[in-house]
N, C-alpha and C positions, 0 to 999 in steps of 0.2 A: 504494500500500500504506500503510495507516494503522493504528497501534495506539496504546497509551497514551503511548509515548515517541518514536515514529518516524513521520515523514510522508515517503513516497517517491513521486515522480512523474517519469515520463520527459519529456524535452524534445526538440523537433524534429518532423519530419513523421511522420504515422501514429500519433500518440499517442491519437487518438480510438478506436483499436481495442484499446488496452491496458486490461486489467482487473487486479484485485488478484492473481488466481491465474494471470495470463498468463505465458507463457514467451517473449514477443516480445523481441528484443534491441534496445537503443538505445545510442547512443554517449554521450549526455549525460543526466544525472539530476539532479533537485533533491531533496536530502536535508535535511530539517528535523528536528532532534533537540529534543524537548520536555524538555530537561534544563538544569540550570544550566551556565553557560559552562565551568566547570572540568571537570565531568563529561563534557560534550560533547567537549571537547578530548581527554580521555583515550580516549573511544570512537573518535574519528577516528584517533588515533595507533595504537590497537590494530588498526583496520581497515587502515591503511597497511602495518603490519608483516605482517599476515596475507596481504595481497595480494602483497606483495613476496616472501614465502616460497613462496606457491602461485600461480604465474602462471596467467592465464586463457588457455587454448589456443582460438583461433578455429578452429572446424571448417569444413571445406570439402570438396567432392567434385567431381571432374572426370574426364572420360574422355579419354584421349589420342587424338591424331589417328589413330595406327595402329590402336588398338582400335576407334575409331569407324568407320574404313574397313572393318575386318574385319566389324563388325556390319552395316553397310550392304551389304557384298558378300554376306553370307549372306541378308540380306533380299531382295535382288534375285535371288539364286539360288532362293529360295522362290517368288518371283514367276514366274520362268521355269518352274519345275516345276508351278506351279498352272496356267499356260497350257497346258502339255502335257496335264494332267489334264482341263482343260476341253474340249480337242479330243477326247480319248478319250470323255468323257461325252456330248458332243453327237453324236459319231459313232455311239455305241451307241443314243442316243435317237431320232435321225432316220434311222439306217441309211445315212447317206452322209457321208463325211468332209468334203465341201466345205462343209457347214453349219458344221462346227467351224472350218474355215479362215476363213470369212466372219465368224463371231462373234469369233474371236481378232484378226482384222484391225481390227475396230471397237474392241476392247479396247485394242490397241496404239495406235490413234489417240487414245483417251481418255487413256492414260498419257502419251503424248508431248505432248499439248496441256497437260496439267497440269504436267508438268516444264518445258515451255516458258514457261508463265505464271510459274512460280516463278523461272526464270532471268531473265525480263524484269522481274520486280518489283524487282531491284537497280537498274535504270535508271529505273524509274518511281516509286520510293518518294518522291523529293524533289518530283516534280511532282504526284503523286496522294496525298499524305499525308492529305488531307482524307477520303479513302476508306479510311483506316487501312491502306494498303498499306505494308508494311515491306520491308526487304531479306531476304526469306525465303531459307532455305537447305535443302538436303536433310538431313533428320534422320529418326530412327526414327518420329516421329509423322507425318511426311509419307509415309513408306513405308506406315504403317498406313492413312493416308487413301487412298493409291493402291489398296491391297488392297480397301478399302471401295468405292471407285469401280468396281473391276472386278466386284465382286459385284452392285452396283446396276445397272450397264450390262448385264451378262450376263443378269440377270433380265428386263430389258425386251426385250432382243434375242430371248430364247427365247420370250417371249410373241408377238412378231411372227412368228417362225419357226413356231410352233405354228399360228397362223392361216393362214400361207401353206400349210402342209401340209394343213390342213383344206380350204382353198379349192381346192387342186390335186386332192384326192380321188384318184380313179382315172384321172385324165387322163393321157395318155401322156407329156406333157412340161409343164414349168413355163414360163409365159410372163410377159412384163412386165405384161400386164393383170391377171393373177392376183395378182402382187405388189402392184400399185397398189390393187386392191380390198382386199387383206388389210391394207395399211398404213392405208387410210382407215377400216377397221372397228376398228382398234386405236388410232387416233390420239387419240380422246377419253380413253381409259384412260391412254395415255402422257403426255398433257399434264396430266391431273389428278394423276397420281402425281408427275410432275416438279415441278409448281408447289408442291404441298404439301411435298415434300421440300426444295425450294429455299427456301421460307419459313423452315423450321427451320434450315437450315445458314447462311442469311444472318443470322438472329438470333444464332446461335452465333458467327459471325464477328464481329459488331458488338459483342456484349456478353459474349462468352465469356472474355475475359481473355488475358493474354500467354502463358500456358502452352499453350493450344490454338489460338493465333492462326494459325500456319502450317497446322495440321491443318484448321481450318475454312476457310481460304482455298483449300486444295487441294480440299476437298469442294465448295465453291461452283463452282469451275471445272470439276471433274469431273462434277458433276450436269448442268451445262449441256451439256458436251461429250457425255456419255453419252445425253442426251435425243435429240439429233439424229443421233448416230452409228448408232443402231439402225435409223433410217429412211433416212438419206441415205448411209450407208456400208455397213453390214452387208448390207442387202437388195440394193443394186446389185451388190455384190461377189458375192453368192450367184447372182444372175442371170448375171453375167459368167462365173463358173466353170461354171455349167450349160451355157450356150451354147458355151463353149469346149470342154467335153467332148463335146458333141454334134457340133461341127464336126470334132473329131478322129476320132469314130466314122465319120462320113461319108467322111472322107479315107482 
């Protein structure tokens, strides 16, 4: 800040981002008064008296552990409710509840893999720091990432299930060969979607900054897990449940 009589500049790290009308705080400042020595001393004494009469209150905000636990508990409650709604929606769409159970099993796999990666990051942060892995913790941003992963993985799973239903057509029973054909037909779409999404979230993780670092890390892990879960988890579980139901009917 510069005018006819005052030259004010911050000292320390981050000064390159400071401008004349900036509100950025700094601990140390360089103040140059373009005044005669006697007048400058009077100004500084007046400034000291003014600051001693009106102390500067440093603002801060934090959320207590009990409040944070309550918020995270509500978030996971919403997550459980969303899984129940997913089962109901897929049951209505495919007319069989086992499709919903298979899809939710894959979603639970994605969530557990993501939470496991966050837990393991505390032990790998020192060894894999060059990959920008920190000691991530469960937070509301991580919960938001998990909900995003659920939506992404569910969309891919429903695409595969739609193709399975089309392949089955009016056949009396669903077979493993039908599922394999359906997966092969949707494999290119799955890989293209996953790779393009992964490129975005990796860039977000690497360059996104500290505020969304954990969020981006969860997305990277979740996209990878969601890609293979719809193929190697949801579809085999669907086949297992169908064969199990048919065996019970025969028995």
